[in-house]
N, CA, C and O atoms as a Maestro MAE file, in Angstrom:
{
 s_m_m2io_version
 :::
 2.0.0
}

f_m_ct {
 s_m_title
 :::
 protein
 m_atom[352] {
  # First column is atom index #
  i_m_mmod_type
  r_m_x_coord
  r_m_y_coord
  r_m_z_coord
  i_m_residue_number
  s_m_chain_name
  s_m_pdb_residue_name
  s_m_pdb_atom_name
  i_m_atomic_number
  :::
  1 25 76.642 173.270 90.473 1 A "MET " " N  " 7
  2 3 76.880 172.531 91.702 1 A "MET " " CA " 6
  3 2 76.178 171.176 91.688 1 A "MET " " C  " 6
  4 15 76.668 170.244 92.326 1 A "MET " " O  " 8
  5 25 75.065 171.027 90.999 2 A "TRP " " N  " 7
  6 3 74.395 169.728 90.984 2 A "TRP " " CA " 6
  7 2 75.190 168.652 90.225 2 A "TRP " " C  " 6
  8 15 75.046 167.459 90.494 2 A "TRP " " O  " 8
  9 25 76.032 169.090 89.271 3 A "TRP " " N  " 7
  10 3 76.859 168.111 88.580 3 A "TRP " " CA " 6
  11 2 77.890 167.502 89.491 3 A "TRP " " C  " 6
  12 15 78.278 166.356 89.260 3 A "TRP " " O  " 8
  13 25 78.361 168.187 90.509 4 A "ILE " " N  " 7
  14 3 79.337 167.624 91.515 4 A "ILE " " CA " 6
  15 2 78.616 166.565 92.323 4 A "ILE " " C  " 6
  16 15 79.188 165.514 92.614 4 A "ILE " " O  " 8
  17 25 77.364 166.824 92.694 5 A "ILE " " N  " 7
  18 3 76.610 165.808 93.437 5 A "ILE " " CA " 6
  19 2 76.369 164.589 92.525 5 A "ILE " " C  " 6
  20 15 76.423 163.450 92.989 5 A "ILE " " O  " 8
  21 25 76.108 164.826 91.248 6 A "LEU " " N  " 7
  22 3 75.844 163.722 90.332 6 A "LEU " " CA " 6
  23 2 77.159 162.893 90.133 6 A "LEU " " C  " 6
  24 15 77.096 161.667 90.036 6 A "LEU " " O  " 8
  25 25 78.253 163.509 90.077 7 A "ILE " " N  " 7
  26 3 79.579 162.815 89.945 7 A "ILE " " CA " 6
  27 2 79.828 162.004 91.221 7 A "ILE " " C  " 6
  28 15 80.234 160.845 91.135 7 A "ILE " " O  " 8
  29 25 79.597 162.583 92.391 8 A "VAL " " N  " 7
  30 3 79.848 161.877 93.681 8 A "VAL " " CA " 6
  31 2 78.926 160.660 93.741 8 A "VAL " " C  " 6
  32 15 79.369 159.580 94.132 8 A "VAL " " O  " 8
  33 25 77.623 160.813 93.355 9 A "VAL " " N  " 7
  34 3 76.664 159.710 93.373 9 A "VAL " " CA " 6
  35 2 77.188 158.602 92.412 9 A "VAL " " C  " 6
  36 15 77.234 157.432 92.791 9 A "VAL " " O  " 8
  37 25 77.570 158.969 91.198 10 A "ALA " " N  " 7
  38 3 78.066 158.045 90.208 10 A "ALA " " CA " 6
  39 2 79.275 157.297 90.718 10 A "ALA " " C  " 6
  40 15 79.394 156.085 90.539 10 A "ALA " " O  " 8
  41 25 80.193 158.046 91.371 11 A "VAL " " N  " 7
  42 3 81.450 157.406 91.907 11 A "VAL " " CA " 6
  43 2 81.034 156.368 93.025 11 A "VAL " " C  " 6
  44 15 81.556 155.255 93.086 11 A "VAL " " O  " 8
  45 25 80.086 156.792 93.884 12 A "LEU " " N  " 7
  46 3 79.632 155.861 94.934 12 A "LEU " " CA " 6
  47 2 78.914 154.613 94.347 12 A "LEU " " C  " 6
  48 15 79.081 153.503 94.852 12 A "LEU " " O  " 8
  49 25 78.146 154.809 93.315 13 A "ILE " " N  " 7
  50 3 77.517 153.659 92.687 13 A "ILE " " CA " 6
  51 2 78.519 152.730 92.035 13 A "ILE " " C  " 6
  52 15 78.408 151.509 92.144 13 A "ILE " " O  " 8
  53 25 79.480 153.297 91.368 14 A "VAL " " N  " 7
  54 3 80.533 152.488 90.739 14 A "VAL " " CA " 6
  55 2 81.316 151.794 91.760 14 A "VAL " " C  " 6
  56 15 81.608 150.611 91.584 14 A "VAL " " O  " 8
  57 25 81.698 152.446 92.853 15 A "ALA " " N  " 7
  58 3 82.435 151.861 93.974 15 A "ALA " " CA " 6
  59 2 81.630 150.712 94.590 15 A "ALA " " C  " 6
  60 15 82.185 149.664 94.920 15 A "ALA " " O  " 8
  61 25 80.365 150.911 94.736 16 A "GLY " " N  " 7
  62 3 79.490 149.800 95.316 16 A "GLY " " CA " 6
  63 2 79.452 148.613 94.424 16 A "GLY " " C  " 6
  64 15 79.534 147.465 94.861 16 A "GLY " " O  " 8
  65 25 79.319 148.927 93.085 17 A "ILE " " N  " 7
  66 3 79.326 147.781 92.114 17 A "ILE " " CA " 6
  67 2 80.627 147.036 92.169 17 A "ILE " " C  " 6
  68 15 80.629 145.806 92.149 17 A "ILE " " O  " 8
  69 25 81.734 147.737 92.238 18 A "ILE " " N  " 7
  70 3 83.074 147.076 92.337 18 A "ILE " " CA " 6
  71 2 83.193 146.274 93.570 18 A "ILE " " C  " 6
  72 15 83.670 145.140 93.519 18 A "ILE " " O  " 8
  73 25 82.774 146.815 94.704 19 A "ILE " " N  " 7
  74 3 82.879 146.111 95.999 19 A "ILE " " CA " 6
  75 2 81.993 144.835 95.999 19 A "ILE " " C  " 6
  76 15 82.443 143.779 96.444 19 A "ILE " " O  " 8
  77 25 80.745 144.929 95.506 20 A "VAL " " N  " 7
  78 3 79.873 143.787 95.446 20 A "VAL " " CA " 6
  79 2 80.430 142.779 94.455 20 A "VAL " " C  " 6
  80 15 80.433 141.582 94.743 20 A "VAL " " O  " 8
  81 25 80.886 143.209 93.333 21 A "GLY " " N  " 7
  82 3 81.444 142.243 92.379 21 A "GLY " " CA " 6
  83 2 82.702 141.585 92.918 21 A "GLY " " C  " 6
  84 15 82.923 140.400 92.665 21 A "GLY " " O  " 8
  85 25 83.528 142.310 93.649 22 A "GLY " " N  " 7
  86 3 84.681 141.747 94.220 22 A "GLY " " CA " 6
  87 2 84.382 140.692 95.280 22 A "GLY " " C  " 6
  88 15 85.057 139.666 95.370 22 A "GLY " " O  " 8
  89 25 83.364 140.966 96.070 23 A "ARG " " N  " 7
  90 3 82.956 140.031 97.119 23 A "ARG " " CA " 6
  91 2 82.401 138.732 96.459 23 A "ARG " " C  " 6
  92 15 82.692 137.620 96.900 23 A "ARG " " O  " 8
  93 25 81.612 138.916 95.413 24 A "ARG " " N  " 7
  94 3 81.042 137.743 94.753 24 A "ARG " " CA " 6
  95 2 82.149 136.928 94.146 24 A "ARG " " C  " 6
  96 15 82.123 135.701 94.238 24 A "ARG " " O  " 8
  97 25 83.097 137.543 93.543 25 A "ALA " " N  " 7
  98 3 84.223 136.847 92.880 25 A "ALA " " CA " 6
  99 2 85.018 136.085 93.983 25 A "ALA " " C  " 6
  100 15 85.404 134.932 93.789 25 A "ALA " " O  " 8
  101 25 85.250 136.745 95.125 26 A "ARG " " N  " 7
  102 3 85.961 136.111 96.227 26 A "ARG " " CA " 6
  103 2 85.183 134.913 96.730 26 A "ARG " " C  " 6
  104 15 85.767 133.848 96.932 26 A "ARG " " O  " 8
  105 25 83.876 135.055 96.939 27 A "GLU " " N  " 7
  106 3 83.042 133.974 97.409 27 A "GLU " " CA " 6
  107 2 83.064 132.812 96.392 27 A "GLU " " C  " 6
  108 15 83.077 131.651 96.800 27 A "GLU " " O  " 8
  109 25 83.068 133.087 95.157 28 A "GLN " " N  " 7
  110 3 83.125 132.058 94.097 28 A "GLN " " CA " 6
  111 2 84.459 131.343 94.199 28 A "GLN " " C  " 6
  112 15 84.483 130.114 94.134 28 A "GLN " " O  " 8
  113 25 85.588 132.062 94.357 29 A "ARG " " N  " 7
  114 3 86.855 131.448 94.475 29 A "ARG " " CA " 6
  115 2 86.948 130.552 95.770 29 A "ARG " " C  " 6
  116 15 87.539 129.471 95.763 29 A "ARG " " O  " 8
  117 25 86.374 131.034 96.796 30 A "LEU " " N  " 7
  118 3 86.341 130.207 98.054 30 A "LEU " " CA " 6
  119 2 85.537 128.962 97.840 30 A "LEU " " C  " 6
  120 15 85.949 127.883 98.264 30 A "LEU " " O  " 8
  121 25 84.365 129.079 97.176 31 A "GLU " " N  " 7
  122 3 83.515 127.916 96.926 31 A "GLU " " CA " 6
  123 2 84.198 126.901 96.047 31 A "GLU " " C  " 6
  124 15 84.075 125.695 96.261 31 A "GLU " " O  " 8
  125 25 84.931 127.399 95.037 32 A "ASN " " N  " 7
  126 3 85.675 126.538 94.157 32 A "ASN " " CA " 6
  127 2 86.740 125.778 94.928 32 A "ASN " " C  " 6
  128 15 86.923 124.577 94.733 32 A "ASN " " O  " 8
  129 25 87.448 126.494 95.813 33 A "LYS " " N  " 7
  130 3 88.512 125.913 96.635 33 A "LYS " " CA " 6
  131 2 87.868 124.810 97.584 33 A "LYS " " C  " 6
  132 15 88.424 123.726 97.762 33 A "LYS " " O  " 8
  133 25 86.708 125.140 98.160 34 A "ARG " " N  " 7
  134 3 86.085 124.201 98.996 34 A "ARG " " CA " 6
  135 2 85.692 122.884 98.245 34 A "ARG " " C  " 6
  136 15 85.879 121.765 98.723 34 A "ARG " " O  " 8
  137 25 85.162 123.115 97.088 35 A "GLN " " N  " 7
  138 3 84.830 121.960 96.250 35 A "GLN " " CA " 6
  139 2 86.068 121.129 95.889 35 A "GLN " " C  " 6
  140 15 86.064 119.901 95.967 35 A "GLN " " O  " 8
  141 25 87.100 121.827 95.503 36 A "GLU " " N  " 7
  142 3 88.363 121.085 95.165 36 A "GLU " " CA " 6
  143 2 88.914 120.344 96.393 36 A "GLU " " C  " 6
  144 15 89.387 119.214 96.277 36 A "GLU " " O  " 8
  145 25 88.852 120.961 97.527 37 A "ALA " " N  " 7
  146 3 89.253 120.281 98.808 37 A "ALA " " CA " 6
  147 2 88.461 119.066 99.098 37 A "ALA " " C  " 6
  148 15 89.002 118.039 99.508 37 A "ALA " " O  " 8
  149 25 87.150 119.168 98.887 38 A "GLY " " N  " 7
  150 3 86.278 118.054 99.071 38 A "GLY " " CA " 6
  151 2 86.637 116.886 98.119 38 A "GLY " " C  " 6
  152 15 86.704 115.733 98.547 38 A "GLY " " O  " 8
  153 25 86.857 117.182 96.885 39 A "GLU " " N  " 7
  154 3 87.246 116.188 95.937 39 A "GLU " " CA " 6
  155 2 88.586 115.538 96.327 39 A "GLU " " C  " 6
  156 15 88.739 114.319 96.257 39 A "GLU " " O  " 8
  157 25 89.535 116.361 96.731 40 A "LEU " " N  " 7
  158 3 90.824 115.785 97.165 40 A "LEU " " CA " 6
  159 2 90.712 114.921 98.386 40 A "LEU " " C  " 6
  160 15 91.431 113.930 98.520 40 A "LEU " " O  " 8
  161 25 89.810 115.284 99.291 41 A "ARG " " N  " 7
  162 3 89.566 114.499 100.491 41 A "ARG " " CA " 6
  163 2 88.914 113.144 100.098 41 A "ARG " " C  " 6
  164 15 89.256 112.095 100.644 41 A "ARG " " O  " 8
  165 25 87.999 113.203 99.168 42 A "SER " " N  " 7
  166 3 87.333 112.001 98.671 42 A "SER " " CA " 6
  167 2 88.344 111.073 98.029 42 A "SER " " C  " 6
  168 15 88.313 109.867 98.272 42 A "SER " " O  " 8
  169 25 89.229 111.601 97.224 43 A "GLN " " N  " 7
  170 3 90.286 110.799 96.573 43 A "GLN " " CA " 6
  171 2 91.232 110.173 97.610 43 A "GLN " " C  " 6
  172 15 91.606 109.003 97.524 43 A "GLN " " O  " 8
  173 25 91.597 110.997 98.582 44 A "ALA " " N  " 7
  174 3 92.469 110.487 99.632 44 A "ALA " " CA " 6
  175 2 91.774 109.363 100.455 44 A "ALA " " C  " 6
  176 15 92.415 108.393 100.860 44 A "ALA " " O  " 8
  177 25 90.502 109.517 100.677 45 A "ASP " " N  " 7
  178 3 89.781 108.441 101.440 45 A "ASP " " CA " 6
  179 2 89.774 107.216 100.600 45 A "ASP " " C  " 6
  180 15 89.987 106.127 101.133 45 A "ASP " " O  " 8
  181 25 89.549 107.309 99.348 46 A "GLU " " N  " 7
  182 3 89.525 106.151 98.426 46 A "GLU " " CA " 6
  183 2 90.883 105.472 98.387 46 A "GLU " " C  " 6
  184 15 90.984 104.248 98.473 46 A "GLU " " O  " 8
  185 25 91.945 106.296 98.253 47 A "GLN " " N  " 7
  186 3 93.289 105.734 98.187 47 A "GLN " " CA " 6
  187 2 93.634 105.049 99.521 47 A "GLN " " C  " 6
  188 15 94.247 103.982 99.541 47 A "GLN " " O  " 8
  189 25 93.233 105.676 100.618 48 A "SER " " N  " 7
  190 3 93.469 105.064 101.925 48 A "SER " " CA " 6
  191 2 92.751 103.741 102.074 48 A "SER " " C  " 6
  192 15 93.325 102.777 102.580 48 A "SER " " O  " 8
  193 25 91.488 103.683 101.637 49 A "SER " " N  " 7
  194 3 90.774 102.451 101.638 49 A "SER " " CA " 6
  195 2 91.449 101.346 100.791 49 A "SER " " C  " 6
  196 15 91.570 100.201 101.228 49 A "SER " " O  " 8
  197 25 91.859 101.697 99.639 50 A "GLN " " N  " 7
  198 3 92.471 100.708 98.767 50 A "GLN " " CA " 6
  199 2 93.824 100.252 99.352 50 A "GLN " " C  " 6
  200 15 94.189 99.084 99.222 50 A "GLN " " O  " 8
  201 25 94.563 101.171 99.991 51 A "ALA " " N  " 7
  202 3 95.813 100.802 100.667 51 A "ALA " " CA " 6
  203 2 95.522 99.850 101.781 51 A "ALA " " C  " 6
  204 15 96.242 98.870 101.974 51 A "ALA " " O  " 8
  205 25 94.474 100.123 102.522 52 A "GLY " " N  " 7
  206 3 94.128 99.204 103.639 52 A "GLY " " CA " 6
  207 2 93.734 97.839 103.135 52 A "GLY " " C  " 6
  208 15 94.047 96.825 103.759 52 A "GLY " " O  " 8
  209 25 93.041 97.804 101.998 53 A "GLN " " N  " 7
  210 3 92.664 96.432 101.473 53 A "GLN " " CA " 6
  211 2 93.962 95.717 101.034 53 A "GLN " " C  " 6
  212 15 94.143 94.532 101.316 53 A "GLN " " O  " 8
  213 25 94.834 96.421 100.363 54 A "ARG " " N  " 7
  214 3 96.094 95.791 99.892 54 A "ARG " " CA " 6
  215 2 96.913 95.368 101.109 54 A "ARG " " C  " 6
  216 15 97.517 94.296 101.078 54 A "ARG " " O  " 8
  217 25 96.961 96.158 102.174 55 A "ALA " " N  " 7
  218 3 97.684 95.765 103.378 55 A "ALA " " CA " 6
  219 2 97.100 94.474 103.970 55 A "ALA " " C  " 6
  220 15 97.809 93.548 104.365 55 A "ALA " " O  " 8
  221 25 95.791 94.475 104.004 56 A "SER " " N  " 7
  222 3 95.101 93.229 104.541 56 A "SER " " CA " 6
  223 2 95.430 92.054 103.726 56 A "SER " " C  " 6
  224 15 95.733 90.995 104.274 56 A "SER " " O  " 8
  225 25 95.387 92.182 102.386 57 A "PHE " " N  " 7
  226 3 95.664 91.080 101.483 57 A "PHE " " CA " 6
  227 2 97.149 90.667 101.738 57 A "PHE " " C  " 6
  228 15 97.444 89.485 101.919 57 A "PHE " " O  " 8
  229 25 98.046 91.635 101.747 58 A "ALA " " N  " 7
  230 3 99.459 91.311 101.953 58 A "ALA " " CA " 6
  231 2 99.657 90.579 103.318 58 A "ALA " " C  " 6
  232 15 100.484 89.671 103.399 58 A "ALA " " O  " 8
  233 25 98.933 90.950 104.351 59 A "GLN " " N  " 7
  234 3 99.062 90.291 105.617 59 A "GLN " " CA " 6
  235 2 98.548 88.824 105.527 59 A "GLN " " C  " 6
  236 15 99.133 87.908 106.105 59 A "GLN " " O  " 8
  237 25 97.458 88.647 104.794 60 A "GLU " " N  " 7
  238 3 96.970 87.276 104.637 60 A "GLU " " CA " 6
  239 2 98.012 86.423 103.831 60 A "GLU " " C  " 6
  240 15 98.221 85.248 104.131 60 A "GLU " " O  " 8
  241 25 98.637 87.031 102.835 61 A "GLN " " N  " 7
  242 3 99.619 86.312 102.074 61 A "GLN " " CA " 6
  243 2 100.776 85.959 102.950 61 A "GLN " " C  " 6
  244 15 101.276 84.836 102.889 61 A "GLN " " O  " 8
  245 25 101.222 86.890 103.773 62 A "ALA " " N  " 7
  246 3 102.370 86.675 104.700 62 A "ALA " " CA " 6
  247 2 101.994 85.565 105.717 62 A "ALA " " C  " 6
  248 15 102.820 84.705 106.025 62 A "ALA " " O  " 8
  249 25 100.791 85.589 106.216 63 A "ASP " " N  " 7
  250 3 100.375 84.505 107.146 63 A "ASP " " CA " 6
  251 2 100.360 83.167 106.470 63 A "ASP " " C  " 6
  252 15 100.802 82.186 107.067 63 A "ASP " " O  " 8
  253 25 99.866 83.072 105.229 64 A "GLN " " N  " 7
  254 3 99.925 81.801 104.514 64 A "GLN " " CA " 6
  255 2 101.298 81.339 104.249 64 A "GLN " " C  " 6
  256 15 101.608 80.154 104.373 64 A "GLN " " O  " 8
  257 25 102.131 82.262 103.884 65 A "ALA " " N  " 7
  258 3 103.560 81.939 103.639 65 A "ALA " " CA " 6
  259 2 104.167 81.381 104.921 65 A "ALA " " C  " 6
  260 15 104.853 80.361 104.864 65 A "ALA " " O  " 8
  261 25 103.947 82.000 106.056 66 A "GLU " " N  " 7
  262 3 104.480 81.517 107.312 66 A "GLU " " CA " 6
  263 2 103.950 80.114 107.617 66 A "GLU " " C  " 6
  264 15 104.704 79.254 108.073 66 A "GLU " " O  " 8
  265 25 102.653 79.876 107.367 67 A "GLU " " N  " 7
  266 3 102.084 78.527 107.604 67 A "GLU " " CA " 6
  267 2 102.827 77.517 106.653 67 A "GLU " " C  " 6
  268 15 103.257 76.455 107.103 67 A "GLU " " O  " 8
  269 25 102.961 77.846 105.411 68 A "GLU " " N  " 7
  270 3 103.619 76.948 104.469 68 A "GLU " " CA " 6
  271 2 105.092 76.697 104.906 68 A "GLU " " C  " 6
  272 15 105.592 75.576 104.803 68 A "GLU " " O  " 8
  273 25 105.749 77.728 105.377 69 A "ARG " " N  " 7
  274 3 107.091 77.573 105.877 69 A "ARG " " CA " 6
  275 2 107.160 76.625 107.019 69 A "ARG " " C  " 6
  276 15 108.057 75.785 107.089 69 A "ARG " " O  " 8
  277 25 106.208 76.750 107.933 70 A "ALA " " N  " 7
  278 3 106.137 75.841 109.099 70 A "ALA " " CA " 6
  279 2 105.887 74.424 108.705 70 A "ALA " " C  " 6
  280 15 106.507 73.496 109.223 70 A "ALA " " O  " 8
  281 25 104.948 74.257 107.757 71 A "ARG " " N  " 7
  282 3 104.667 72.874 107.293 71 A "ARG " " CA " 6
  283 2 105.927 72.252 106.577 71 A "ARG " " C  " 6
  284 15 106.219 71.063 106.709 71 A "ARG " " O  " 8
  285 25 106.616 73.092 105.850 72 A "ALA " " N  " 7
  286 3 107.830 72.629 105.161 72 A "ALA " " CA " 6
  287 2 108.890 72.212 106.234 72 A "ALA " " C  " 6
  288 15 109.543 71.176 106.106 72 A "ALA " " O  " 8
  289 25 109.025 73.007 107.230 73 A "GLU " " N  " 7
  290 3 109.996 72.703 108.294 73 A "GLU " " CA " 6
  291 2 109.655 71.419 109.021 73 A "GLU " " C  " 6
  292 15 110.543 70.643 109.372 73 A "GLU " " O  " 8
  293 25 108.303 71.181 109.261 74 A "GLU " " N  " 7
  294 3 107.848 69.966 109.861 74 A "GLU " " CA " 6
  295 2 108.159 68.762 108.955 74 A "GLU " " C  " 6
  296 15 108.593 67.709 109.423 74 A "GLU " " O  " 8
  297 25 107.928 68.945 107.663 75 A "ALA " " N  " 7
  298 3 108.226 67.883 106.666 75 A "ALA " " CA " 6
  299 2 109.732 67.620 106.674 75 A "ALA " " C  " 6
  300 15 110.149 66.464 106.607 75 A "ALA " " O  " 8
  301 25 110.520 68.620 106.749 76 A "ARG " " N  " 7
  302 3 112.005 68.424 106.820 76 A "ARG " " CA " 6
  303 2 112.382 67.657 108.009 76 A "ARG " " C  " 6
  304 15 113.202 66.743 107.924 76 A "ARG " " O  " 8
  305 25 111.796 67.999 109.167 77 A "GLN " " N  " 7
  306 3 112.113 67.241 110.392 77 A "GLN " " CA " 6
  307 2 111.723 65.797 110.317 77 A "GLN " " C  " 6
  308 15 112.454 64.914 110.766 77 A "GLN " " O  " 8
  309 25 110.559 65.556 109.745 78 A "ARG " " N  " 7
  310 3 110.120 64.172 109.563 78 A "ARG " " CA " 6
  311 2 111.018 63.427 108.638 78 A "ARG " " C  " 6
  312 15 111.287 62.246 108.861 78 A "ARG " " O  " 8
  313 25 111.511 64.091 107.569 79 A "ALA " " N  " 7
  314 3 112.413 63.472 106.642 79 A "ALA " " CA " 6
  315 2 113.740 63.163 107.379 79 A "ALA " " C  " 6
  316 15 114.306 62.092 107.159 79 A "ALA " " O  " 8
  317 25 114.230 64.023 108.206 80 A "ASP " " N  " 7
  318 3 115.425 63.816 108.973 80 A "ASP " " CA " 6
  319 2 115.250 62.656 109.948 80 A "ASP " " C  " 6
  320 15 116.207 61.931 110.221 80 A "ASP " " O  " 8
  321 25 114.034 62.472 110.477 81 A "GLU " " N  " 7
  322 3 113.765 61.410 111.397 81 A "GLU " " CA " 6
  323 2 113.749 60.059 110.623 81 A "GLU " " C  " 6
  324 15 114.193 59.045 111.162 81 A "GLU " " O  " 8
  325 25 113.273 60.043 109.443 82 A "VAL " " N  " 7
  326 3 113.108 58.809 108.626 82 A "VAL " " CA " 6
  327 2 114.467 58.489 107.987 82 A "VAL " " C  " 6
  328 15 114.765 57.312 107.787 82 A "VAL " " O  " 8
  329 25 115.272 59.450 107.671 83 A "ASP " " N  " 7
  330 3 116.539 59.246 106.950 83 A "ASP " " CA " 6
  331 2 117.545 58.582 107.877 83 A "ASP " " C  " 6
  332 15 117.909 59.154 108.905 83 A "ASP " " O  " 8
  333 25 118.004 57.370 107.525 84 A "PRO " " N  " 7
  334 3 118.940 56.691 108.365 84 A "PRO " " CA " 6
  335 2 120.365 57.358 108.401 84 A "PRO " " C  " 6
  336 15 121.181 57.079 109.280 84 A "PRO " " O  " 8
  337 25 120.606 58.236 107.413 85 A "ASP " " N  " 7
  338 3 121.944 58.859 107.340 85 A "ASP " " CA " 6
  339 2 122.040 60.105 108.161 85 A "ASP " " C  " 6
  340 15 123.131 60.657 108.305 85 A "ASP " " O  " 8
  341 25 120.935 60.581 108.714 86 A "VAL " " N  " 7
  342 3 120.963 61.846 109.492 86 A "VAL " " CA " 6
  343 2 120.926 61.514 110.950 86 A "VAL " " C  " 6
  344 15 120.051 60.785 111.417 86 A "VAL " " O  " 8
  345 25 121.895 62.061 111.681 87 A "ALA " " N  " 7
  346 3 121.944 61.802 113.128 87 A "ALA " " CA " 6
  347 2 120.922 62.761 113.805 87 A "ALA " " C  " 6
  348 15 120.962 63.973 113.593 87 A "ALA " " O  " 8
  349 25 120.082 62.232 114.557 88 A "THR " " N  " 7
  350 3 119.077 63.087 115.271 88 A "THR " " CA " 6
  351 2 119.400 63.256 116.683 88 A "THR " " C  " 6
  352 15 118.670 63.933 117.406 88 A "THR " " O  " 8
  :::
 }
 m_bond[351] {
  # First column is bond index #
  i_m_from
  i_m_to
  i_m_order
  :::
  1 1 2 1
  2 2 3 1
  3 3 4 2
  4 3 5 1
  5 5 6 1
  6 6 7 1
  7 7 8 2
  8 7 9 1
  9 9 10 1
  10 10 11 1
  11 11 12 2
  12 11 13 1
  13 13 14 1
  14 14 15 1
  15 15 16 2
  16 15 17 1
  17 17 18 1
  18 18 19 1
  19 19 20 2
  20 19 21 1
  21 21 22 1
  22 22 23 1
  23 23 24 2
  24 23 25 1
  25 25 26 1
  26 26 27 1
  27 27 28 2
  28 27 29 1
  29 29 30 1
  30 30 31 1
  31 31 32 2
  32 31 33 1
  33 33 34 1
  34 34 35 1
  35 35 36 2
  36 35 37 1
  37 37 38 1
  38 38 39 1
  39 39 40 2
  40 39 41 1
  41 41 42 1
  42 42 43 1
  43 43 44 2
  44 43 45 1
  45 45 46 1
  46 46 47 1
  47 47 48 2
  48 47 49 1
  49 49 50 1
  50 50 51 1
  51 51 52 2
  52 51 53 1
  53 53 54 1
  54 54 55 1
  55 55 56 2
  56 55 57 1
  57 57 58 1
  58 58 59 1
  59 59 60 2
  60 59 61 1
  61 61 62 1
  62 62 63 1
  63 63 64 2
  64 63 65 1
  65 65 66 1
  66 66 67 1
  67 67 68 2
  68 67 69 1
  69 69 70 1
  70 70 71 1
  71 71 72 2
  72 71 73 1
  73 73 74 1
  74 74 75 1
  75 75 76 2
  76 75 77 1
  77 77 78 1
  78 78 79 1
  79 79 80 2
  80 79 81 1
  81 81 82 1
  82 82 83 1
  83 83 84 2
  84 83 85 1
  85 85 86 1
  86 86 87 1
  87 87 88 2
  88 87 89 1
  89 89 90 1
  90 90 91 1
  91 91 92 2
  92 91 93 1
  93 93 94 1
  94 94 95 1
  95 95 96 2
  96 95 97 1
  97 97 98 1
  98 98 99 1
  99 99 100 2
  100 99 101 1
  101 101 102 1
  102 102 103 1
  103 103 104 2
  104 103 105 1
  105 105 106 1
  106 106 107 1
  107 107 108 2
  108 107 109 1
  109 109 110 1
  110 110 111 1
  111 111 112 2
  112 111 113 1
  113 113 114 1
  114 114 115 1
  115 115 116 2
  116 115 117 1
  117 117 118 1
  118 118 119 1
  119 119 120 2
  120 119 121 1
  121 121 122 1
  122 122 123 1
  123 123 124 2
  124 123 125 1
  125 125 126 1
  126 126 127 1
  127 127 128 2
  128 127 129 1
  129 129 130 1
  130 130 131 1
  131 131 132 2
  132 131 133 1
  133 133 134 1
  134 134 135 1
  135 135 136 2
  136 135 137 1
  137 137 138 1
  138 138 139 1
  139 139 140 2
  140 139 141 1
  141 141 142 1
  142 142 143 1
  143 143 144 2
  144 143 145 1
  145 145 146 1
  146 146 147 1
  147 147 148 2
  148 147 149 1
  149 149 150 1
  150 150 151 1
  151 151 152 2
  152 151 153 1
  153 153 154 1
  154 154 155 1
  155 155 156 2
  156 155 157 1
  157 157 158 1
  158 158 159 1
  159 159 160 2
  160 159 161 1
  161 161 162 1
  162 162 163 1
  163 163 164 2
  164 163 165 1
  165 165 166 1
  166 166 167 1
  167 167 168 2
  168 167 169 1
  169 169 170 1
  170 170 171 1
  171 171 172 2
  172 171 173 1
  173 173 174 1
  174 174 175 1
  175 175 176 2
  176 175 177 1
  177 177 178 1
  178 178 179 1
  179 179 180 2
  180 179 181 1
  181 181 182 1
  182 182 183 1
  183 183 184 2
  184 183 185 1
  185 185 186 1
  186 186 187 1
  187 187 188 2
  188 187 189 1
  189 189 190 1
  190 190 191 1
  191 191 192 2
  192 191 193 1
  193 193 194 1
  194 194 195 1
  195 195 196 2
  196 195 197 1
  197 197 198 1
  198 198 199 1
  199 199 200 2
  200 199 201 1
  201 201 202 1
  202 202 203 1
  203 203 204 2
  204 203 205 1
  205 205 206 1
  206 206 207 1
  207 207 208 2
  208 207 209 1
  209 209 210 1
  210 210 211 1
  211 211 212 2
  212 211 213 1
  213 213 214 1
  214 214 215 1
  215 215 216 2
  216 215 217 1
  217 217 218 1
  218 218 219 1
  219 219 220 2
  220 219 221 1
  221 221 222 1
  222 222 223 1
  223 223 224 2
  224 223 225 1
  225 225 226 1
  226 226 227 1
  227 227 228 2
  228 227 229 1
  229 229 230 1
  230 230 231 1
  231 231 232 2
  232 231 233 1
  233 233 234 1
  234 234 235 1
  235 235 236 2
  236 235 237 1
  237 237 238 1
  238 238 239 1
  239 239 240 2
  240 239 241 1
  241 241 242 1
  242 242 243 1
  243 243 244 2
  244 243 245 1
  245 245 246 1
  246 246 247 1
  247 247 248 2
  248 247 249 1
  249 249 250 1
  250 250 251 1
  251 251 252 2
  252 251 253 1
  253 253 254 1
  254 254 255 1
  255 255 256 2
  256 255 257 1
  257 257 258 1
  258 258 259 1
  259 259 260 2
  260 259 261 1
  261 261 262 1
  262 262 263 1
  263 263 264 2
  264 263 265 1
  265 265 266 1
  266 266 267 1
  267 267 268 2
  268 267 269 1
  269 269 270 1
  270 270 271 1
  271 271 272 2
  272 271 273 1
  273 273 274 1
  274 274 275 1
  275 275 276 2
  276 275 277 1
  277 277 278 1
  278 278 279 1
  279 279 280 2
  280 279 281 1
  281 281 282 1
  282 282 283 1
  283 283 284 2
  284 283 285 1
  285 285 286 1
  286 286 287 1
  287 287 288 2
  288 287 289 1
  289 289 290 1
  290 290 291 1
  291 291 292 2
  292 291 293 1
  293 293 294 1
  294 294 295 1
  295 295 296 2
  296 295 297 1
  297 297 298 1
  298 298 299 1
  299 299 300 2
  300 299 301 1
  301 301 302 1
  302 302 303 1
  303 303 304 2
  304 303 305 1
  305 305 306 1
  306 306 307 1
  307 307 308 2
  308 307 309 1
  309 309 310 1
  310 310 311 1
  311 311 312 2
  312 311 313 1
  313 313 314 1
  314 314 315 1
  315 315 316 2
  316 315 317 1
  317 317 318 1
  318 318 319 1
  319 319 320 2
  320 319 321 1
  321 321 322 1
  322 322 323 1
  323 323 324 2
  324 323 325 1
  325 325 326 1
  326 326 327 1
  327 327 328 2
  328 327 329 1
  329 329 330 1
  330 330 331 1
  331 331 332 2
  332 331 333 1
  333 333 334 1
  334 334 335 1
  335 335 336 2
  336 335 337 1
  337 337 338 1
  338 338 339 1
  339 339 340 2
  340 339 341 1
  341 341 342 1
  342 342 343 1
  343 343 344 2
  344 343 345 1
  345 345 346 1
  346 346 347 1
  347 347 348 2
  348 347 349 1
  349 349 350 1
  350 350 351 1
  351 351 352 2
  :::
 }
}
């Protein structure tokens, strides 16, 4: 009869080891996923920052182009005023 108790105790010990090991493995997987998510967020933040910088630069370029276009139009109007062949 004592061998039945020994088997039951051994089964309980093995089950406990399996449960604890499974929990640790699950916690490790979760921690790995958290770390990966953090890295992905960091990369996304960096990409967003770079995109913002590029958008700002593009806006500056567009503003400069608009100013140049306005100056060219003013020069064209002055040329039309000076040109005797253009009716104003």
